[in-house]
C-alpha positions, 0 to 999 in steps of 0.5 A, spaced: 269 634 493 273 631 499 269 625 502 272 623 508 270 616 512 264 616 517 268 617 523 272 623 520 266 626 518 263 625 525 270 628 528 269 634 523 262 635 525 263 636 533 270 640 531 266 645 528 262 647 534 269 647 538 273 651 533 277 655 539 279 648 543 283 642 542 278 636 541 280 630 545 276 625 540 276 618 544 278 612 540 278 606 544 284 607 549 286 613 546 284 621 545 286 622 538 287 629 535 287 630 527 288 635 522 291 642 525 289 640 532 294 634 531 300 638 528 299 644 533 298 639 539 304 634 537 309 641 538 306 643 544 306 636 548 312 634 544 308 627 542 309 623 536 305 626 530 303 620 525 298 620 520 291 616 518 287 614 512 281 618 512 278 616 505 282 621 501 288 620 497 292 623 502 293 621 509 291 626 515 295 628 521 294 625 527 296 624 534 294 621 541 295 621 548 292 615 552 286 616 556 288 614 563 294 619 563 290 624 559 290 629 565 297 631 565 297 633 557 290 637 558 293 641 564 299 642 560 295 645 554 290 649 559 296 652 563 298 655 556 292 658 555 288 653 550 281 650 551 280 642 551 274 639 549 273 632 551 269 628 546 267 621 549 263 615 546 256 615 549 254 608 547 257 601 547 261 600 541 258 592 541 251 595 540 253 601 536 250 600 528 255 604 524 260 609 527 259 609 535 256 615 538 260 621 541 259 627 544 263 633 548 262 632 555 266 637 558 270 643 555 276 645 560 278 652 560 284 656 563 278 658 568 275 652 569 281 647 571 279 644 577 285 639 579 292 638 577 299 640 579 298 648 577 292 648 582 295 650 588 291 648 594 292 654 598 290 659 592 283 660 589 282 659 582 277 664 579 274 665 573 271 671 572 266 675 567 265 683 566 260 687 563 261 695 562 256 699 566 258 706 564 264 710 561 268 708 567 264 703 571 264 695 570 261 690 573 265 684 575 263 677 577 268 671 579 267 664 582 272 658 584 269 652 581 273 647 585 270 651 591 264 654 590 266 661 592 262 666 588 263 674 589 262 680 585 264 687 585 263 694 581 269 697 579 270 704 578 276 707 574 275 704 567 278 698 563 285 699 567 282 699 574 278 692 571 285 689 569 288 691 575 283 687 579 283 681 574 291 681 576 290 682 583 285 676 583 290 672 578 284 671 573 286 667 567 280 667 563 275 672 563 268 671 560 265 677 556 260 680 550 263 681 543 263 689 545 268 688 551 272 683 547 274 688 542 275 693 547 280 688 552 283 684 546 290 687 546 291 688 553 288 682 556 293 678 551 299 682 554 297 680 561 296 672 559 288 673 560 284 668 555 277 672 553 271 667 552 265 669 549 258 668 552 252 671 548 247 669 553 245 669 560 242 664 565 234 664 565 232 667 572 228 661 574 235 657 574 239 663 576 235 666 582 238 663 588 245 665 586 244 672 585 239 673 591 243 678 595 246 682 589 244 689 587 240 689 580 246 692 576 250 686 578 245 681 576 247 680 568 254 679 569 253 674 574 248 670 570 252 671 564 258 667 568 253 662 570 251 660 563 258 660 561 260 655 566 254 651 565 255 650 558 262 648 558 262 644 564 255 640 563 255 638 570 251 640 576 252 647 579 249 645 586 255 647 590 256 654 587 254 658 593 250 665 592 254 671 589 256 675 595 257 683 594 261 687 599 261 695 598 268 697 597 268 702 604 267 695 608 275 693 606 281 697 606 283 697 598 290 696 596 291 697 588 295 692 584 301 697 584 301 697 591 300 690 593 306 689 588 310 695 591 309 692 598 310 685 596 304 682 600 303 676 595 309 676 591 316 678 591 318 684 587 325 680 585 323 673 584 316 673 583 315 668 588 312 667 595 318 668 599 320 675 602 312 677 602 308 678 608 304 672 606 310 668 607 311 671 614 304 670 616 302 663 613 302 658 619 296 655 616 295 648 616 289 647 612 288 648 604 282 652 606 285 656 611 291 658 606 286 661 601 282 664 607 288 668 609 290 670 602 283 673 601 284 677 608 290 679 605 287 681 599 282 685 602 283 687 610 277 690 613 275 697 614 270 696 619 272 698 626 268 693 630 270 687 625 277 688 626 276 689 633 272 682 633 278 679 630 283 681 634 279 679 640 279 672 638 287 672 636 288 675 643 284 669 646 288 664 642 295 667 645 292 666 652 290 659 650 297 656 648 295 648 650 288 649 646 291 652 640 296 647 639 291 641 640 287 645 635 293 645 630 294 638 631 287 636 629 286 641 623 292 637 620 288 631 619 282 636 616 282 635 608 280 640 603 272 640 605 271 646 600 274 642 594 271 635 596 264 638 596 266 641 589 268 634 586 262 631 589 257 636 585 261 635 579 261 628 579 268 626 579 269 624 586 272 618 588 272 613 593 279 616 596 276 623 596 270 620 600 274 617 605 278 624 606 271 627 607 269 622 612 276 623 616 275 630 616 268 630 619 271 625 624 275 631 627 270 636 628 267 634 634 274 634 638 275 641 635 268 643 637 270 640 644 276 644 645 273 651 643 267 650 648 272 648 654 277 653 653 273 658 658 274 664 653 267 667 650 270 668 643 272 661 642 266 658 645 262 662 640 266 659 634 265 652 637 258 653 637 258 655 630 261 648 628 256 644 624 259 637 626 255 634 620 254 627 624 249 624 619 254 625 613 260 622 617 255 616 619 253 615 612 260 615 609 263 610 615 257 605 613 258 606 606 266 607 604 271 602 606 277 604 610 282 604 604 278 605 598 282 604 591 283 610 587 279 608 581 271 607 583 270 601 578 275 597 581 271 595 587 272 594 594 270 601 595 263 600 598 263 597 605 260 590 607 254 590 610 252 596 606 248 593 601 245 585 602 245 584 594 252 586 594 254 582 599 251 576 596 254 577 589 261 578 593 260 572 597 259 568 590 265 571 587 269 570 593 267 562 594 268 561 587 275 563 587 276 559 593 273 553 589 278 555 583 284 554 588 281 548 591 281 545 584 288 547 582 290 543 588 286 537 586 288 537 579 295 537 581 294 531 586 291 527 580 296 528 575 302 529 579 304 535 575 306 540 581 307 546 576 300 545 573 296 552 574 289 554 573 289 562 570 285 567 567 285 572 562 279 576 559 279 573 552 279 566 554 276 566 561 279 560 566 283 555 564 288 549 566 295 550 564 300 544 563 307 545 560 308 541 554 313 537 557 308 534 562 302 533 557 304 526 557 302 525 564 295 528 564 289 524 562 287 528 556 280 525 556 278 529 562 280 535 558 278 540 552 284 543 549 282 551 549 289 554 547 296 552 545 302 556 547 309 555 545 311 552 551 304 550 554 297 547 553 291 550 556 285 546 557 278 547 560 273 542 563 265 542 564 266 543 571 270 549 570 266 552 565 260 551 570 264 555 575 267 560 571 260 562 569 258 563 576 264 567 578 264 571 572 257 573 572 257 574 580 264 579 579 261 583 573 254 584 577 258 585 583 262 591 580 256 594 576 252 594 583 258 597 587 258 603 582 251 604 582 251 604 589 257 609 589 253 614 584 247 613 588 251 615 595 254 621 591 247 624 589 245 623 596 251 627 598 249 633 594 244 635 599 249 636 604 254 640 600 251 647 603 252 644 610 259 642 609 261 648 605 259 652 611 263 648 616 269 649 611 268 656 612 268 656 619 274 651 620 278 656 615 277 662 619 279 658 625 285 656 622 287 663 620 286 666 627 291 660 630 296 662 624 295 670 627 296 668 634 302 663 632 306 669 628 304 674 633 307 670 639 313 668 635 315 675 632 313 679 638 307 682 635 303 687 639 295 688 639 294 695 635 289 700 638 284 704 633 280 710 634 276 714 630 281 720 628 286 720 623 292 720 627 297 715 627 302 713 632 307 707 631 312 706 637 318 701 635 315 699 629 319 694 625 318 691 618 316 684 619 319 681 613 326 684 613 326 682 620 325 675 619 330 675 613 335 678 617 334 672 622 339 673 628 341 680 626 338 686 630 333 690 626 333 697 628 326 699 630 323 706 628 317 711 631 312 714 626 308 719 629 303 723 625 298 727 628 292 731 626 296 737 625 302 734 623 300 728 618 305 729 612 312 727 613 318 728 608 323 723 609 331 725 607 337 721 608 342 717 604 341 711 599 341 704 603 339 708 609 332 705 610 327 710 607 323 705 603 323 700 608 321 705 613 315 707 609 313 700 607 313 698 614 308 703 616 304 700 611 304 693 613 303 695 620 296 698 617 295 692 613 296 687 619 292 691 624 286 691 619 286 684 617 285 683 625 293 681 626 297 683 632 303 688 629 311 688 629 311 694 634 312 696 641 305 700 641 300 702 635 295 707 635 291 707 629 286 710 625 281 706 620 285 707 613 280 706 607 286 706 602 293 705 601 297 708 595 304 707 594 309 709 589 315 706 590 321 703 586 323 704 579 320 699 573 318 700 566 312 697 562 316 696 555 310 692 553 305 698 553 311 703 551 311 706 558 318 709 561 320 708 568 318 715 569 311 715 565 310 709 570 312 713 576 307 719 573 301 714 572 302 710 579 302 717 582 296 720 578 292 714 580 294 715 587 292 722 587 286 722 584 283 716 588 285 718 595 281 721 600 283 724 607 282 717 610 287 714 605 295 712 607 300 715 601 307 713 600 311 716 595 318 714 594 323 719 590 318 722 586 321 725 580 328 722 579 326 719 572 327 726 569 331 732 570 333 735 577 328 741 576 323 738 573 323 732 578 323 737 584 318 742 581 313 735 580 315 733 587 313 740 590 307 741 587 304 734 588 306 735 596 302 742 596 296 738 592 296 733 597 297 738 603 291 743 601 286 738 597 287 731 600 289 731 607 291 724 607 296 721 612 302 721 607 310 719 607 314 722 602 321 721 601 326 725 597 333 726 595 331 733 593 334 737 600 331 743 597 324 741 599 325 741 606 324 748 606 317 747 605 316 745 612 316 753 613 310 753 608 306 747 609 303 747 616 302 739 616 309 737 614 314 735 618 321 733 616 325 727 618 331 724 616 334 717 616 341 718 620 348 716 618 355 718 620 362 718 617 367 713 620 374 713 617 372 716 611 366 711 610 359 712 611 355 708 617 348 707 616 344 708 623 337 706 620 334 711 625 329 716 623 330 722 627 327 729 627 329 734 622 332 734 615 338 730 613 345 734 612 348 730 606 346 725 601 352 720 602 352 718 595 359 718 593 360 714 600 354 709 597 358 708 591 364 707 595 361 701 598 359 698 591 366 698 590 366 703 584 373 704 581 377 708 586 379 713 580 371 715 580 370 715 587 376 721 588 374 724 582 367 725 584 369 727 591 373 733 588 367 735 583 362 734 589 366 739 593 366 744 587 359 743 587 357 744 594 362 750 594 358 754 588 352 752 592 354 756 598 356 762 594 364 761 595 369 762 590 372 755 587 379 755 585 381 749 581 385 747 576 382 746 569 382 738 570 378 739 576 372 742 572 366 738 570 366 739 562 358 738 561 359 742 554 363 747 550 360 753 554 362 751 561 369 750 559 369 757 555 366 761 561 371 758 565 377 760 561 374 767 560 373 768 568 380 766 568 383 771 563 379 777 566 380 776 574 385 781 574 380 786 571 375 785 576 380 786 581 381 793 579 374 795 577 370 797 583 364 800 579 358 797 578 354 797 571 347 798 570 345 791 569 349 789 576 345 794 580 339 792 577 340 785 579 342 787 586 336 791 587 332 785 585 336 781 590 335 786 596 327 786 595 326 778 595 323 774 600 328 768 600 325 764 606 318 765 602 321 763 596 320 755 593 326 752 590 323 752 583 321 759 584 328 761 586 331 757 580 326 761 575 329 768 579 336 766 578 335 764 571 332 771 569 338 775 573 343 771 569 339 773 563 339 780 565 347 780 566 348 776 559 343 781 555 347 787 557 354 785 555 
């Protein structure tokens, strides 16, 4: 049996309770790791792997990091999806009998990391919990420990919809039950989401205040999440706000695919913020405002009154230029109140944090004054809501020094005059140090040694140091040797000993009392947290409104108008992000008119002409308007849209084994099965991932289904020009095209959307713009002429080199036709099969036949002729 040293036994006992985490075991000034933790951590953190005697024959692996720089190492591990258990010494080593007592004081996980380089100030850092309610229904709760924000939702659509919502919220860690852990394990792993097990729920007496506003179905998932957070963080949750629940009908829902396709928060190409709607909109100057903007962008409103209230505030800020600018300057001095409140609650707030809180609160009266004096009713109402928290500011001003240090145990955090006992101790310590300085000068005069000095270190205390070359000049009868160095001797006197006791005792007591006073102040501040959080919420909204006004003025946006119907009218609409990227180049605006009678638009036109941009700009205008922002157009008259679905762009999902076409079909299926008559659907080039006939058939049948069974406002772009004939069959469909023209044999894109169908696709011209080899371009032109002539029923005369040889059959048919040409000219009588084909053609209603039906008939006629040969 292996017998380890008592310390390693203690380590193994604690580690057994945290098998899924790296255990940072405090040993002096280091956090040490042993066994497999050490091997793995040394590789991930790129630190030296050593070994240690553990009381066995073989030494055990060991590595460690200094405790003062541990945050960076912890963040590295957590950012890679690992958990870290912090194990501290919980008793004074000087008083310990045997092994020093140690306990885990916090478990840091991907969802509970509160600070570091990977935590973006303008982004929430949520941890979530999920619970299955029914076969395709899940309860979801999520909260940001750093800010205290907490929310819930009911997710319809099964595990796929749940995972989409987790991705939209950028969830890194999901708390689940054992059953759900099995169900989601593989999918979560592919998405980089850590699943954490929690078997219990927080008792009702502790959780009641957090779940008071929730439907009964959401109580369990919220209590499960609270229990996990309390168990792992082992701290007060006093800053966690009650969970909110908003019915989905109150917001414009935009699924993850559509958020990606519209590039709301992340660009498709780079995956970063540049080139997104957020990039364009974010003129916020506070971290809180940046987070609020993302929340509004993630969930625009679907409530007309709420939208129009926001628009009214933006209008007033546009009118009040000087008020707006003054407020922006004041807001720049406001720190992240929400996260400062979180640190107070968690007990990891420092002196500088409280100085930032104080500085932020000092701006509130000036912010309030600007709003109240604006003369605008909406702005005055915002000002009236602001709680100045004067008592909190006064307390901090009295207690905290102007420039406190980072570490709260270094002293100089508590201001003089705050506590009489502390002032006395500081006076004693400070007087003692003045006396030391005077003694040093006195000893130099007595001995005549100019470089004599009085110093201090923690081991030997205060001492008089004389270099060995000067020892002969000193009266050693007055001194008691304390320490010998290579080049000097250190001494002590009775007088210095007495003063040392007074100074060190006063300084030690001063630091201890100052720390106690700081902790007491921190506890006192906890009672103010709800008020500070309410103030933070109001200021964050104010920041977003001002940002909307700045953007609207900068980019010439207009105020949208809303109505209760479904008609959508955008005059001179622009894609705001593309327009910004073009910089000084002129963006071509376009109208989009969808009426109650004509609310489906089939868009044709060449590649690169701007079909996708046109579709996206319509969706972005709807999103901006329902966020409460002005929009890039000359005029916008809009319905309230409940959902936006998009199928734009080509992408595959190799991890899930899905081709580009399968992804296209899955996204289309999700849109069609969830859309309502009040939704906005954008479909770009449906069916291009399969054969021409399959693609055309799918595109037409989808359009018919949307037209007949959903009735949503729909923009549908295609290269299948045959589909334009549907305008005759589908009453609410209208054809439009993005125009282009030829000049000197080259295509010129006009980027203008006009009524009617496009006459050609200009595919060869686009290939020429892409600088394809000239041989390919010329060959393609010949083939294109041949195909188009065949489609129009004309006889094509071409050399055998000009015939596209797709298979052996085509070539043999060509040679057969060539050999029998003379026989056809001599024979004028029709065979019975040919007569039957003609009769079928005469009876057909060509204009009432869909393209796919026509293809089927053509195939049947061909088979009739071939079968009679």
